C-alpha positions in Angstrom: 242.6 102.1 124.1 242.4 103.2 120.4 245.5 102.5 118.4 246.2 103.1 114.5 249.0 103.0 112.3 250.6 104.2 109.3 252.5 101.6 107.4 254.5 103.2 104.5 257.0 101.1 102.5 260.4 103.1 102.1 260.7 102.5 98.6 259.9 106.2 97.5 258.6 109.5 98.5 255.2 109.4 100.2 252.4 111.4 98.1 248.9 112.6 98.6 247.4 109.2 98.2 249.6 107.8 101.1 248.9 111.1 103.2 245.2 110.5 102.8 245.7 107.3 104.6 248.2 108.6 107.3 245.9 111.4 108.0 242.8 109.6 108.6 244.6 107.2 111.1 246.4 109.9 112.9 243.1 111.9 113.5 241.1 108.8 114.7 244.0 108.3 117.3 244.3 111.7 118.4 240.4 112.3 118.7 240.3 109.3 121.0 243.3 110.2 122.9 244.8 107.1 121.7 248.1 105.9 120.0 249.5 106.5 116.5 252.1 104.3 115.2 254.5 105.0 112.3 255.2 101.3 111.1 258.0 101.0 108.5 257.1 98.3 105.9 260.7 97.5 105.1 260.6 93.6 104.5 261.7 94.1 101.0 265.6 94.4 101.4 266.4 95.2 97.8 263.8 98.1 97.3 263.8 99.6 100.8 266.3 102.4 101.4 267.1 104.3 104.6 267.0 107.7 102.6 263.3 107.0 102.2 262.6 106.2 105.8 264.4 109.5 106.6 262.0 111.4 104.1 259.0 109.7 105.5 259.7 111.1 108.9 260.7 114.5 107.6 257.6 114.7 105.4 255.4 113.9 108.4 257.0 116.2 110.7 256.7 118.9 108.3 253.0 118.4 108.3 252.8 117.9 112.3 251.8 114.2 112.0 253.7 113.1 115.2 253.8 109.5 116.0 254.0 108.0 119.5 256.4 105.2 118.3 258.1 103.7 115.3 258.3 100.1 114.3 260.3 98.5 111.6 259.2 95.2 110.1 262.7 94.2 109.3 263.2 94.0 113.0 260.2 91.4 113.5 261.0 88.7 111.0 261.1 86.3 113.9 257.6 87.1 114.9 256.4 86.4 111.3 258.3 83.1 111.2 256.6 82.0 114.4 253.2 82.7 113.0 254.1 80.9 109.8 254.9 77.7 111.8 251.7 78.1 113.7 249.7 78.1 110.4 251.6 75.2 109.0 251.0 73.4 112.3 247.4 73.9 111.7 247.3 72.7 108.0 246.4 76.5 107.0 249.7 77.0 105.1 251.2 75.1 102.0 253.9 75.4 99.5 253.2 76.0 95.9 255.5 75.9 92.8 253.7 77.3 89.8 255.7 79.8 87.6 253.9 82.9 86.9 253.4 81.6 83.3 251.6 78.7 84.5 249.5 80.7 86.8 248.6 82.9 84.0 247.4 80.0 81.6 245.4 78.7 84.5 243.7 82.1 85.0 243.0 82.4 81.2 241.6 78.7 81.1 239.2 79.4 84.1 237.8 82.7 82.5 237.3 81.0 79.2 235.2 78.5 81.3 233.4 81.4 82.7 234.9 80.3 86.3 236.4 82.9 88.7 240.4 83.2 88.2 241.2 81.9 91.5 244.1 79.6 92.2 243.1 75.8 91.9 245.0 74.6 95.0 246.9 71.9 92.8 249.6 72.3 95.2 247.6 70.8 98.0 247.6 67.5 95.8 251.5 67.1 95.6 253.2 64.1 97.3 256.4 65.0 99.4 258.4 63.4 96.6 256.8 65.6 94.0 257.4 68.8 96.3 261.2 67.7 96.6 261.6 67.3 92.9 260.0 70.7 92.3 262.2 72.3 94.8 265.2 70.8 93.2 264.1 71.9 89.8 262.6 75.3 90.8 263.8 76.1 94.1 261.6 76.8 96.9 257.9 77.6 96.2 255.6 80.4 97.7 253.6 80.0 100.9 250.1 80.3 100.5 247.5 80.8 103.0 244.5 78.2 102.9 241.4 80.2 102.9 238.0 78.6 104.5 235.6 78.8 101.6 232.9 80.6 103.4 231.7 84.4 103.4 233.7 86.7 105.0 231.9 89.7 106.7 232.5 93.0 108.4 230.8 96.3 108.9 233.1 98.9 107.1 233.6 102.4 108.6 233.1 103.8 105.2 231.7 101.3 102.9 229.1 99.9 105.3 228.2 96.1 105.3 230.8 94.1 103.2 230.4 90.3 102.4 232.9 88.6 100.2 232.8 84.8 99.1 236.2 83.4 100.0 235.8 80.9 97.3 236.0 83.8 94.7 239.4 84.7 96.2 242.7 83.0 95.5 244.4 81.6 98.5 247.1 84.6 99.2 250.7 84.2 98.9 252.2 85.1 102.4 255.9 84.3 101.8 257.6 84.5 98.5 259.9 81.7 97.2 263.1 83.7 98.3 261.9 84.0 101.7 260.7 87.5 101.8 257.5 87.9 104.0 255.0 89.9 102.2 252.5 92.7 103.6 249.8 90.5 104.1 251.0 88.3 107.1 253.5 90.9 108.6 250.5 93.4 108.9 248.2 91.0 110.6 250.9 89.8 113.0 252.0 93.6 114.0 248.3 94.7 114.1 247.6 91.8 116.6 250.8 92.1 118.8 250.5 96.0 118.7 246.9 96.1 119.7 245.7 98.2 116.5 242.1 98.8 116.9 241.3 100.8 113.9 242.6 100.5 110.4 241.8 102.9 107.5 243.3 102.3 104.0 242.4 102.6 100.5 239.5 100.7 98.9 241.8 98.8 96.6 242.6 96.9 99.9 239.2 95.5 100.4 240.0 91.8 99.2 243.2 91.9 101.2 241.2 92.9 104.2 239.0 89.9 103.8 241.9 87.4 103.6 243.6 89.1 106.5 240.3 88.6 108.7 240.5 84.9 108.1 244.2 84.9 109.0 243.8 87.1 112.2 241.1 84.6 113.3 243.2 81.6 112.5 246.1 83.1 114.6 243.6 83.8 117.6 243.7 87.7 117.0 241.1 90.2 117.5 240.0 92.1 114.4 240.4 95.7 114.2 237.6 98.0 113.0 238.2 98.4 109.2 237.4 101.3 107.0 238.3 101.8 103.4 238.7 105.2 101.9 238.0 106.0 98.2 240.8 106.3 95.9 241.9 109.7 94.6 241.3 110.8 90.8 242.4 113.6 88.9 240.2 116.7 88.5 238.6 115.3 85.4 238.2 111.8 87.0 241.2 110.5 85.3 243.4 107.7 87.2 246.2 109.5 89.6 248.3 106.3 89.7 250.7 107.6 87.0 250.8 111.2 88.4 251.2 110.4 92.0 255.1 110.5 91.5 254.7 114.2 90.9 252.5 114.6 93.8 255.2 113.8 96.3 254.6 115.7 99.5 258.3 117.2 99.3 257.1 118.4 95.8 254.3 120.2 97.3 256.3 121.7 99.8 258.9 122.9 97.5 256.0 124.4 95.5 255.1 126.6 98.6 252.0 124.5 99.8 251.5 125.1 103.6 251.1 122.2 105.7 247.8 123.5 107.2 246.2 124.2 103.6 247.1 120.5 102.6 245.8 119.0 105.9 242.4 121.0 105.7 241.9 119.9 102.2 242.9 116.2 102.8 240.8 115.9 106.1 237.6 116.8 104.1 238.1 115.8 100.9 235.7 113.0 99.8 233.5 113.5 102.8 229.9 114.9 102.8 231.3 117.9 104.8 232.7 121.2 102.9 236.5 121.7 102.8 237.0 124.4 105.5 240.5 126.0 106.1 241.6 125.1 109.7 243.9 127.0 111.8 245.5 124.2 113.8 245.7 120.6 114.2 243.2 120.7 117.0 240.6 122.0 115.0 241.2 119.3 112.5 241.1 116.7 115.1 237.8 117.8 116.5 235.9 118.2 113.2 236.9 114.7 111.7 234.4 111.9 111.5 235.5 108.9 109.5 231.6 108.0 108.9 231.2 111.2 106.7 233.2 109.9 104.0 231.7 108.2 100.9 232.9 105.3 98.6 232.8 107.2 95.4 236.2 107.9 93.7 237.4 111.3 95.1 238.8 114.1 92.8 241.8 115.9 93.6 243.2 119.0 91.9 246.5 120.1 93.3 245.4 123.8 92.3 243.0 123.8 95.1 245.9 124.0 97.6 247.0 127.3 96.4 244.0 129.4 97.4 244.1 127.7 100.8 247.8 128.4 101.2 247.1 132.1 100.4 244.1 132.3 103.0 246.5 130.4 105.6 249.4 132.9 105.3 246.9 135.9 105.1 246.0 134.7 109.0 249.8 134.4 110.3 251.6 136.9 112.3 255.2 138.2 111.5 256.5 135.6 114.0 255.4 132.8 112.1 257.0 133.9 108.8 260.1 136.0 110.1 262.5 133.6 108.6 260.9 133.7 105.1 260.6 137.5 105.3 264.4 137.6 106.3 265.2 135.2 103.4 263.5 137.8 100.8 266.1 140.3 102.0 263.7 142.5 104.0 265.5 144.5 106.6 264.6 143.6 110.1 263.1 147.2 110.7 260.9 146.9 107.9 259.9 143.6 108.3 256.6 144.2 110.2 255.0 146.9 107.6 256.4 144.7 104.8 254.6 141.6 105.9 251.5 143.6 107.0 251.6 144.9 103.1 252.5 141.7 101.5 250.4 139.2 103.4 247.1 139.7 101.4 249.1 139.7 98.0 251.0 136.4 98.0 249.9 133.0 97.3 253.2 131.3 98.8 255.9 132.7 100.7 258.3 132.5 97.7 256.2 135.6 96.3 257.6 137.6 99.2 260.9 138.1 97.1 259.1 139.9 94.2 257.5 142.5 96.5 260.8 143.3 98.2 262.5 143.7 94.9 259.9 146.2 94.0 260.2 148.1 97.3 264.0 147.8 97.0 264.4 148.7 93.3 261.2 150.4 92.2 259.3 149.4 89.1 259.3 150.4 85.8 256.6 153.0 85.3 253.4 152.0 83.5 252.3 155.2 81.9 249.4 155.4 79.4 250.2 158.3 76.8 247.1 160.3 77.9 248.2 160.2 81.5 251.8 161.5 81.0 251.2 165.2 81.7 249.0 164.2 84.6 251.5 161.9 86.2 254.4 164.5 85.9 252.3 166.9 87.6 251.5 164.5 90.2 255.0 163.4 90.8 256.1 167.0 91.2 253.6 167.3 94.4 255.1 164.0 95.8 256.9 164.9 98.9 260.6 163.8 99.5 259.8 161.6 102.3 260.2 159.6 104.4 256.7 158.3 103.7 254.3 157.2 106.4 250.8 155.7 106.3 249.3 159.0 105.8 251.3 159.8 102.8 249.3 158.4 100.1 246.1 160.0 101.5 247.8 163.4 101.7 249.4 163.5 98.3 246.4 162.1 96.4 244.3 164.8 98.0 246.7 167.4 96.9 246.9 165.8 93.4 243.1 165.8 93.1 242.9 169.5 94.1 245.7 170.3 91.6 244.5 168.3 88.6 240.7 167.8 89.0 241.0 164.0 88.6 239.3 161.8 91.1 238.1 158.0 91.6 239.7 155.4 89.3 241.1 158.0 86.9 243.1 159.5 89.7 244.2 156.2 91.8 244.9 154.0 88.7 247.4 156.1 87.0 249.3 156.6 90.1 249.4 153.1 91.0 250.7 152.2 87.7 253.2 154.7 87.8 254.6 153.9 91.0 254.5 150.0 90.8 254.2 149.0 87.1 251.1 147.0 88.0 247.3 147.8 87.6 246.6 146.1 90.9 248.2 145.0 94.3 248.2 146.2 97.8 247.0 149.1 99.5 248.8 152.0 98.4 248.9 153.5 101.7 250.8 150.5 103.0 253.0 150.3 100.0 254.4 153.8 99.4 256.3 153.9 102.8 258.1 151.1 101.8 259.1 152.2 98.2 263.0 152.6 98.5 263.0 154.0 94.8 260.2 155.7 92.9 261.4 155.7 89.1 258.3 157.7 88.3 260.2 160.9 89.6 262.1 160.6 86.3 
């Protein structure tokens, strides 16, 4: 059975970059009828906060990315300890004591000599007495996994055939000096024990994947299929890393972005297929193919979400937006005709309030000097009401006959006088909703 996972750290709110990873893993699982796991990477007790765990779940529920089960790495520390002991017994795990400053000096020296700046494994030469002395002086060291210096190869679902020389990579630190288990080993143990078959993540993890493949093999596990998606950039190709905090999913929600608009964009962005607004999750699942995505950095422009949101809203029946219409102040008896009028003229649901204020309070007439006599004559012909869908046509016909005006010269001045705007909804739909018409004077 296909099993995928999304493994966010609860150290902040998830953003569009996280969503890309979550969505791809979700769609793969759902298309195969498999299992999607939400795995909370909370092994860092100082930075992990329960409020962010709740926020991650809220954001995913808002988008409709429903998980089959939740796992928490903080509840699996005994499993990681067992894996670490197994690696020690195999001679693949060793303690190292260099300070960050010492490591930096080593890297600089290697670079000056034209060598790759990888850890030199000096700790492997320490005697037990030397290790004990260093522990007394510096505290516990970090625990590194000893890589086999051979080529690590796999066929990536997006990048194609990958081959990395393990000798060009530092032996990865799996456990910090303070005992904190790091993602690299925790993820391997979890993926193996949870039967994860497919892993999609950012291309900045390619080297991590290489080292994890060796750890998986050392522990006797089966490697999942890996795919590494491109990283997002800004619309001009600029790095998004410093802006991701402003692209949190809850911020986009606050701005009125609709879930299906966001999902439709992210499910195609960076692929060879055009972005198409989908009506529901089933369409997204059916149209998804991880192999259609490319390796090149992918431009993301938050402004692209708003036309998609507008188009999505236009497709919705009143039942789907009834709460928003009511929140805008629209009486229940007017909700249906109001939504029919407004839906084509909003970008987000927050725009509904402005349209209802226009209907309820009227607008300051916008009348050009040369149109004043015409408007006065037209308003005199406007019936008292109540208005219906035929009123606009009947009134403009009468005004045309009385004044001789027609076309744009007839309709535009009347729209501006009634709404204070040069463009907007069909007047036949809007006129019956106008509670106050200030142009009557």
